[in-house]
N, C-alpha and C positions, 0 to 999 in steps of 0.2 A: 843181591838181597831181594828177596821176592815177597816181602810183606805188604798188606793192603794199607792204604792211607786212611786215617780216621776222619770221619765227617764231623765238622764242628757246627753247632746250633747257631741260627741267625741271631744277630745282636739287635734287640729292640732299642730304637732311638729315644723313645719316651719312657721314662721310668714309670712303673705302676704307682697310682695314687693310693695312699693309705687313708684310714679314717682320721688320723691325726692331721694329715694335709687338708682334708675338707673342713675341719674345725678351724684351722688357721685362715682358710680362704673366707669363710663367713665372717670371721672377726675382722678381717681387713675390709670387707664390703661395708660393714656397719660403721667403721671409722671414717669412710669416704663421705663428705657432706653433699646433700641434694641441691640442685640449682634452685634459686628463689622463684616464687610464683609471681608472674607479672600482674598488674592491675586488670588488664584485659582478661587474663585467665581467671582471676578472682570474680570478675563480673559475668563472663559468658560461659565459664566452665569448659566443656568439651566442644562448644559451638565452633564450627569451622567456616560458616557462611559469612556473608557480608554483614557489617554492623549498620545500625541506623545512620550514623554519621557518614559512612562511606556511601550509602545509598543516596543521602541528601546531596552530597558533593557531586556525585555523578549526574543527578537530575539537574542541578544548577549549571553544570558545565555544558549540558546539552542545549540550553536556552541561550540564544545570542544576546549579548549585552548584559547578562546577569553577572553580578559580582560574587565573589566567594562569600559564603555565609559568615557572619560575625557572631561568635558565641560570647555573650555577655554574662559573666559569672557574678553571682551575688551570694552573700552569706559567708560562712566559714565551715570548718570541719563539723560533720554530722548535720549540717543545715545548709548545704549548697543548693542553690537554685539558679537555673540558667534560662535566659531569654535569647532569642535569635533575631537578628536583623538582616533582612534581605534587601538588596538595593539593585538598581538597574539604571543604566545610562540610556537616555533617549535624546535624539537630536531635536525633537520638538520641545523638550523641557530644558530650561537653563541649568538646572541642577539635578543630580540623580534622585530618583524616586525611591523612598525607603518604606518598608513595611515591617512592623515589629510583631513578633509572635511571642505570646506568653502562655506557657502550658497550663492546662486545667487539671485539677486534682480529680481522681476517680476513686472508686472503691478499692481498686488494686494498686494504685500508684498515688503517692503523696507528692507534694511540691518540694519538700525538704529531703535531701539525700545525703548519704554519708561521705561520698567522694564527688569531686568535680567531674570525673569521667562519667559516673552514673547519671548526674544531672545533665551532662551534655547529650548523652544518647537518648534520654527521655525527651528532651527538648527537640531533638532531631526527629524522633518518632511523631511528636505532636505536629511539627511542620509538614512532615510527609503525609500525614492524614489530612491536613487541610488542603494540600495541593493534589493528592492522588487518592482521595476518598472514593472515587468512582472506579478504582481498580482493585485487584486482589494482591496488592503489594505486601499485605500483612503476612502472606505465606512465606515470604523471604526473610522475615524478621526473627530474631531470637525469641524463645518462648515467653520470657518476661515482657518484652516489648510488643509481642503479638497480643498478649492479653490486654495490655494498655490500649492498643489499637481498637480491639473489640469493644472496650468500655467507651472509647471516644465515639465509636459508631452508634452506640445507644444514645449518646448525647446529641448526635447529629439528627436523629429522628425527631428530636424535640425542637432543635434550633433550625427553623426553616428560612433563615435570612439568605437572600440571594447573593450577598456580598462576601460570605465567609468561605464557603467550600468551592473554590475555583482554582483552575490550573495556573491562571495568570493573575496573581494578586495585585499587580501594578495597574493593569487595565481596570480591574474592579474598583480600585481606590480612586482612579481618575473619574470613572463613571459615577461613583457614589458622591464624590465632592461636587461634581456638576449637578447631580440631582438635588443635593441640599441647597446649592446656590440658587437653582431655579425655584425651589420651594420657598426660600426666603424672599426672593423677588416677588413671587405671587402673594405671599402673606403681607408684605409691605404694601403692595398695590391694593389688596383688599382692605387693609387698615385705612389707607388713604381714601378709598371709596366710601368706607363707613363714616369717616370724618366729614366728607363732603355731603353724604346723605343726611347726616344729622343737621348739617347747616341748611338743608332744604333742597339739595340737588339729588332727589330720589332717583333720577334716571341713571345715576352712576352705578346703581346696583343691577341694572339690566345687562343681559348678555349683549355682545356687539350687534348682532343682527336685530334683536328687538329694540335696542337703543336707537339704531338708525330709523327703524319703523316709527318709534315713538316721537323722535325729533321731526319727522316728516308729517305728523298728524296736524290737522288744523285745530286751532283753539278759538272757542267762541265764548264770549262773556254775556251773561244774562242774569236776570233776577232769580232769587231763590224759588219763587212761585212758578216762574216759567221753566226753570230747570227741572223741578219736580214733575211738571206736566210732560216735558219732553222725555224724561226718563221713563215715566209710566207708559208712554206710547212705544218707546223702543222695546220695553220688556214684553209688550203684548203684540208686537207687529207680526210675529210669526210663531207658529206652534211646533214646528219640527226642527228648526235649527240645523238643517242639512240632513236630517234623517228622512229617507224616502221609504216607500213601500217595498222597494227592491232591496233595501238594506237587510242583509241576513242577520246582523247583530250590531249592537252599538259598541262604541269604544274600539273602533277598528285599529287604532294605533296602539300597539302593545306597550310602548314606552310612554304614552301620554300621561298615565296616572302618576308615575314616579316623577316625571318632569314637572308636572303642575304642583305636586306636593313639595318638590324641591324649591319651587318659586315662592312658597309661603302660603299657599291655599290650604284650608283644612281638608282632611281626608274625606269627611262625610260630604263636603261641598263638591270635591272633585268627583266622587262616585256619582253624585246626583247629576253633575254636568255631563258625565260620560253616558248617562242614561238618555240624555236628550240630544247628543251629538255623536259624530263618527270620527272626527279628526282632532288633533291637538289644537289647531288654530280655532276651530269652532268651539271647542270646550273652553279655551281661554276667553273668547269673546262672550260666551254665555256666562262665565264666572264674573267677568268685569261688569256685566250688565246687572246681574242678580245679587251678587254679594254686596251687603251694605258697605257704605263708604268707610266707616270706622273699623271695618274688619278686613279691608283689602290689604294685601301685602304692600310693603313700602315701595317695591320696585315698580308697581303699576300705578302709583299715585303721582300726580303732577307735581312739579317743583313748587315748593312753598305753598302747597294747597291747603285750604281750610274748608271743612264741610259746611260751616255756618259763619255768619258774620254777627258782630255785636254792634248794636245801635245805642248810642248814648243820648239821653234826653235830659232837658232841664226841668221837666215836669216831675214834681216829687212823687206823686201817686204813680205815674207811669214808670218812674225809676224803681219804686218799691215793687211793683208788679213784675217788672223785668227781672229783678234780682231773685224774687220768689220763684219765677218760672225757670230761671237758670238753675236754682237748687233742685227743683223737681226734675229738670232735664237730666240731672246726674243719675236718675233712676232709669233712664232710657226713653222717657216720653218725649215726643217732639216739642221743641221749644215753642213753636207757634200755638200748638194746642194747649200747652201749659199756661201761656199768657191769657188765652181766652177763658180758660176755666178759673184761673185765679181772679181775673177781673170780674167774672160773674159772681163768684162766691163773695168777693169783697163788696159788691153792690148789694148782696142779700143781707149782709150783717155788718154794716159800716160802723155801728156804735158799740160793738163788742170790744171788751178790753183785749189788747194785742190782736186787733182785727186781722192784720196781715198774716200772722202765724196761724190763726184759726181758719182763714180763707185758704191758706196753703195746705193745711191738713184736710180740709173738706174737699179741695180739688184733687188731692192725691187719693182720697178714699173713693171719690166718684170715678176717677179714671181707672183705678184698679178693679173696682166692681164691674165696670164695663169691659175691661180687659178679660176678666174671668167669666163674663157673660152671666152675671148674677145680678138680681135686683138690689137696689139700695135698701138698707134697713129703714123702717119708719122712724122719722124724727119725732121724738116724744119728749115730754117734760120730765127729764131725769134729774136726780139729785146730783148735780155736778160735784158738790163737795164730797159726797160718798164715793163717786167714781174716782175722783182725784186721790182720795185717801187710799182706795184699793190699789190704784196704780202706783202710788208712792210706796206702799208696802211691797209690791211686786218688784219695783226697782231696787229697793233695799235688799230683797232676797237675791236678785241678780248680782248686786255688789258683793254680797256675802259668798255666793257661789264662786265668783271670779275674783276673789279677794287677792289683792296685790298685782293684778294684771291690768288694771286701768282700762277696762274694755267698755264700760257703760258710761254714757253721757246723755244729758238732757238739755238741748238748746233752748227749749221753751216748754210751756205747759202742755202742748199738744203733740210733742215729738219726742221719741226715745231712740237713741242710736246705740247699737251694740256691735263691736268689732267682730268680724267673722274670721275664725281661725280653724279651718278644717284640719283633721289629723294628718292627711297626706295631700297637701295643696300642690297641684301641678298646673291646673287650668285656672283656678280661682286666683284673682289678683291679690296682692299683699295688702292693698288699701281697701278691700271689700268690707262693707258694713251692711248690717240689717237695720233698716229704719222703720219704726212703727209710728203711724200717724193715728191719733185718737181725736177726731174732730169734735167740736161741741155738739151736744145732743145725742152722742152715741152711747147706748146703754151697754157699756162694757162691764163684765165679760160675757153678757148674754149675746152680744153681737161682736163679730170679729173686727179687729182694727185693720187698717191698711198696712201691709208689709211689703217692702221692696228691697232689692239689692242695689246699693249705691257704690259706684266705683268710677274713677277717672281713667282706668287702664283697661276697661273691658268694653266690647262693642255693645251698642244700645239694645240690639235685638236679643242678645244673649241675656242681658240683665232683665229684660221684660219676660223672656222665657223662664228664667229662674223664679221671678216674682209670680208668674202665673201658676207654675207648678207648686210653689210653696203655698199660695193662697188656696189652691184647690185641695190640697192635702191636709190643711189644718182642720181640726175637729171643732165644730161649733156645738160643744156640749155644755156651754155655760161655765166653763172653767177658765182660769187665767192661762194665756197661751204664749206669753213672752218667752219663757224658758223652753217650752215645747217647740216653738218656732225656731229658736236658735239651735237647739239640738238637732232638729230635723234638717235644717239647712246645712249644718256642718257634716251630717251624715250623707246627704244626698246631692250636694251642690256639684261635686266632681262628676257624678253620673249624669246629672242634668246637662252639664256643659259638654260632656262627651257625646250627647245625643241632641244636638240643636234642632230646631224646626226646619222643615224643608224650605229651600230658597224660592221654589216656584210659586209659593203662596204668599211671599213677602213683597211688599212695595217699600223698598228702602229699609231702614231700621224698624220703623213702625209707621205705616201710613195713617194719616188722620182718618181715612175711611174706616179703619179698624175700630175706632172709638166713636160710638154714636151717642149723642146726648140724650136720646130718648130711653126711658127705662123699659125693661122687658115686661110684657104683660104677664099677669099671674097665670092665665090659662096656658100660655105658651111655655112658661117656666115649669109648670107641673107636668105638661106633656113631655118636655125635655128630660126632666128628672125620671119620669116613668120609663122613658126609652133607655136612659143610662142604667137604671136598675135592671131592666130586662137583659141588657147586654152583659152587665156584670154577673147576673145570676147564671146566664148561659155559660159564661166563661168559667165560673167557679164550679159549676156542675161538671163541666168537661175535665177540669183539673182534679175533681174528686174521683172521677172515673179512672184517671191515670194513677191516682194515689193507691188504688187497690192492688197494684202490682209492685208497689214500692217495698223493698225488703225490710227496711226499718219499720214501716207502717205495719206490715204483716207480723213482725215480731212483737210489736206493742199490742196488736190485736189479740194475740194469744194471752198476754197478761190481762187485758180487759175482760176476755171471756172467762177468766178464772174468778172474777169478782161475783159476789151474790147478786148484784144488781143486773148483771148481764142476762139472767134468766127472765127478767121482767121487761126487757127492752121493747118488744112489740106491744105488750099490754100498756106500758106507760105512754108510748108514742100514740097509740090509739085513743087513750083517755084524753091526752092533751088536744088531739085533733077534734074530739067530740065535745069537750067541755071547755068553758072559758076560764074556769078556776079549778085547779087540781091540787090536792094535798098529798104529798108523798112522805111517808113516815118510814124510817129505816134505822137500824142500829148503827152506831159509830163503826166505821170501817167497811160498811157494805158497798161503798162506791157511789152513793147517791150524789155527792158533791161534784165529782168529776164526770160521772157517766150520764146522768139525767139530761144536762144541757147538750151533751153530744148525741143522745138519742134523738132529741128534737132536731138538731142540726143535720144529722145524717139522713133523717127521714125527709127533710125539706130538699136536701141536695139530690137525693135519689129521685124524688118526684119532680124536680125542676122548679120548685116554688121559691119565691123570694122569702128570706128569713133574716131577721136581725134580733139576736137574743142578748139581753142584758141580765147578768147574774150578779146578785149582790152578796157581799160577805161582810160580817160585822167588824172585821179588823183589816187594817191595811196590809199586814204581812200575809194574811191568809189569802187575800185577793191576788197578790203577786205570786205567791207560791202555787196556788191552784191553777192560775193561768199558765205558769211555766210547765206544770205537770201535764195539763191538757194539751198544750202545744207540743210537748215531746211525744205524747201519744199519737199525735197527728203528723209526726215526722217534721216538726217545725222547731226553729230556735227563736224563741220570742225575744231574747236579748240581742240577737244579731240580725234581726229583721231589717230589711231595707225597703219597706213599703209594700209587702205582698203577703202578710200573714193573716190567716182566717181567725186566729185567736189573739186577743189583746187584753190589756187591762188599763184601768184609769184610776189613779188614786190622787190625793191632794199633792200637787207639786211634781207629779211624774205620770207619764202616759206612754203606752206602747200600743198604738192602733193606727190603722191606715184605711184607705178606701175599701179594701177587701175584707176588713174585719167584720165577721158575722157573729162572733161569740165574744162578748166583752164582759170581763170580770171587773167589778168596781166595788167600792165601799158604799154603805147606805147613804152617806152624806153626798157622794157624787151624784147618785140617782135623784136625791132630793133637789140638788141644784139643777139637774136636767129638767125636772118637773116645773121648776120656777120659770125657765126660759121656754119650754115647750110643754105646756100642761097636758096636752093630749097624746104626747109621744107618737106622733104620726108615723115616724120612720121605724118604730120598734114593733115587732110582732109578738115577742115573748119576753116576759119579765119573770125571772126565777129568783125567789127570795130564799136564801139558805139560812139555816140555823134560826128559824123564826121562834123557836122555844126560848132563845136568849132575849127576853123582853127588855126593851129600852125605849126611851122617849123617841129616838129616831126611827126605830123599827115600827112602833105603834103609829107614828105619824105617816110613815110610808104606806102602811096598809090602808089607812083611811084615804089617802090621796089616790092609791091604786084602785080602790073601790069606786071612787068618783070617776076616775079615768076610764074604767071599764064601761061606764054608762055612755061616755062620749065617743070612745074609740071602739067600734064594733069588731075590729080585726084583732085586738089585743088579747093575748092569753096570759094568765098569771099562774105560776106554779109555786106553791109554798112547800118547803122541805124542812123536816124536823126530825130530830133523833128520838123523839117521844111522840106518842099519839095523843 
């Protein structure tokens, strides 16, 4: 049979899938449940690197002796918080050393977390940052913890403590505890030294080297008079104190200034000492010799040392003089000088009622006059009852001003005490008082009383310095000065104490040679006043030249130039220079009140002539207001002045003027009182009477007195200003 065999098709082992089969497969896949997400996957997502806890465990394992970190969980669900305690075993320590770490919250990470795992990793990141902040370990952290690391890095820039960010927290803890223990020991030692110093052992405050030097010094006992003589010789025995012609500069020791200030010397005294010396030892010797005893630091004073001694006597008169001298010595005067002066004054007026208080006041007035180098006012027959009545009224006014403060007291008829309370007291002692002495025969307020600063806590030479400055700046204008003196002292006392007198010119707190019993002759006094006037005028003229470039002054000058009176400046100034009496008439608002006095002042300052202008106003408020306006036009603040304003004012019960005041606005009554005390107005060059068209008894009387004064004072010029012709 010869037929061909039939070829059969290959059989497919896998049957073909149909659309129905695909649908069934998808349905089966949906029915199969997915595996549950672990907490780590929920926290880190697809992060496959090391976690903060793993990195911390690896770092701890690399350090020998460190124990496994302890994770201390706090709180509950949604408010978990974790702290970590690291510990280490040390053979030198009886027990393991432990350090606790508590994470800090930042802008990106809070302290409360939803799960304990999240809190654990945040705490591990915080510890890693504390231990490895000097590395780039944050690049190995998950994104969330990397951001927390960067926030902590910002906090590290603020926290500069050397104990916090270290690789070995255990060594840092030991060093810190040791530091605190040493500091506590030093503080306890200083407290013990301070207690011993208060008990009189001043050498306890000295450094060890200086203490040994102090203990080796010889001690000599002598009388007070002999001691003053020896000290005067020591102060003047040499002029260079180690400074030679070959010295390139003084103060060769760069650390001498701070070292001496640290020992308790005043900065101004240290600077003065370094100008006379080259080394720290020389400067210390210079200071110990020149600084008054009651201003020396405690550590350079002898044990249980007292600068003066008290002698008790059975003589009643001598005892009274001694007590009075002791009270005066609280103002800074030498006790020996006070005894002599009180005894002399008591012999001059033995039968006067309360003779001791009167002698004390007279002695204080004499010594303060000599301290300020001014002559004593003439003793005349004054109406004591009238003076006392005026003083009583002024004391009552002070009581009303300081109502409820209990600041004013009056121990006797010749003395008034007022507590001094500066607004920002730093150098002024808390027990400081201003004491006013009004001795019998003093025509107050035509003549100034004696004013001094009294305190038991301040050096004598500083109290005398304040008293001198205060008495020199008080205005002798015939007006009551008690309130003015208190206000001036409270404003200026801190500045005066910050600038004490040079020590090179002092002999102790105040040597008796500085107070001479003889009065200054009139010729010498006038020559001295003339010299002072010339010096002040030259200084004020120089300051006026500098004022021309002041921006505020230039701005005010433009406003002044816009006034109608500005066009007549040269004409008015020339008329005043050529005529002794000038009448200026101008409509209201033309600027005559504020500009005419300035025309005269500017002309004098430009030519370098001495000028002192008094401008009267009919009312108190106008005097104050015009003075404030004129001061602002000259770039001055009259209400904030501290003793250097050219413009001032004086009204009843209030005054703003100083040694530099050359344009004084006052009421008519104030000028009348000035004419009573100084009828010729010797120190006044110009009197400007404003608003003379407003006739009154005071203004008419003033014109009569000024007409008589023109006949006696050939230098005086009078300007009458009126709104009507």
